[in-house]
C-alpha positions in Angstrom: 0.1 -0.1 0.1 1.4 3.2 -1.1 1.3 6.4 1.2 -0.2 9.8 -0.5 1.8 12.4 -0.3 -0.1 16.2 -0.3 1.5 19.5 -0.7 0.3 23.1 0.1 0.6 24.2 -3.3 1.2 23.0 -6.9 4.6 24.6 -6.7 5.5 22.9 -3.8 4.6 19.6 -5.8 6.4 20.4 -8.8 9.7 21.8 -7.2 12.6 20.1 -6.1 13.3 22.6 -3.2 11.2 24.9 -1.5 13.4 27.7 -3.0 12.3 26.6 -6.8 8.8 26.6 -5.1 9.0 30.1 -3.8 10.7 31.2 -7.2 7.9 29.5 -9.3 5.0 31.2 -7.1 6.5 34.6 -7.3 6.8 34.5 -11.4 3.3 33.2 -11.3 1.8 35.7 -9.4 3.9 38.5 -11.5 2.7 36.7 -14.7 -0.8 36.9 -13.6 -0.4 40.4 -12.7 1.0 41.5 -15.9 -1.8 39.3 -17.8 -4.6 41.2 -16.2 -2.9 44.8 -17.1 -3.0 43.6 -20.6 -6.4 42.3 -20.4 -7.6 45.4 -18.8 -6.3 47.8 -21.2 -7.9 45.1 -24.0 -4.5 45.3 -25.8 -3.8 42.8 -28.5 -0.7 40.4 -27.9 0.9 42.7 -30.8 0.2 45.9 -28.9 1.1 44.6 -25.9 4.4 43.0 -27.2 5.4 46.7 -28.2 4.5 48.2 -24.8 6.4 45.8 -23.2 9.2 45.8 -25.2 9.6 42.0 -26.0 8.1 39.8 -28.8 4.6 39.0 -29.5 5.2 34.9 -29.1 6.6 36.1 -25.6 3.5 37.8 -24.7 1.7 34.8 -26.2 3.9 32.6 -24.1 3.2 34.9 -20.8 -0.5 34.7 -21.2 -0.7 30.9 -21.3 1.3 30.9 -17.9 4.6 29.2 -19.3 6.2 30.2 -15.9 9.1 28.1 -17.2 10.0 30.6 -20.0 10.1 33.6 -17.7 13.1 34.8 -14.8 11.9 37.0 -12.4 14.3 39.7 -13.9 12.3 39.4 -17.5 8.9 39.6 -15.6 10.3 42.9 -13.5 11.2 44.3 -16.8 8.2 43.7 -19.0 6.3 45.1 -15.5 8.5 47.8 -15.2 8.1 48.8 -19.4 4.3 48.8 -18.4 5.0 51.6 -15.9 4.5 49.7 -12.7 7.0 49.1 -10.0 7.2 45.5 -8.7 7.1 45.1 -4.7 8.5 42.6 -3.1 7.4 41.5 0.6 8.8 38.7 2.4 6.9 36.7 5.2 7.4 34.2 7.5 6.8 30.9 6.2 
């Protein structure tokens, strides 16, 4: 009989370490916020790409939630290009 393993989040389940899970979580959250900005502005992917300083395929990856294709640096740069300031908060685990 095998024991079922449970996780606090999907990020904890797919990451090898707590540090990797935290990084994935932060990237995913930032991607969701950028996607919301794009949706609210009602931009096409091409318009969003121009405003973000990236290619349309990169915007497509972002809107499809392909977290593995983006670093935190890249996402901070995109948010900054959209006139946003990224605020990082550290909480107790």
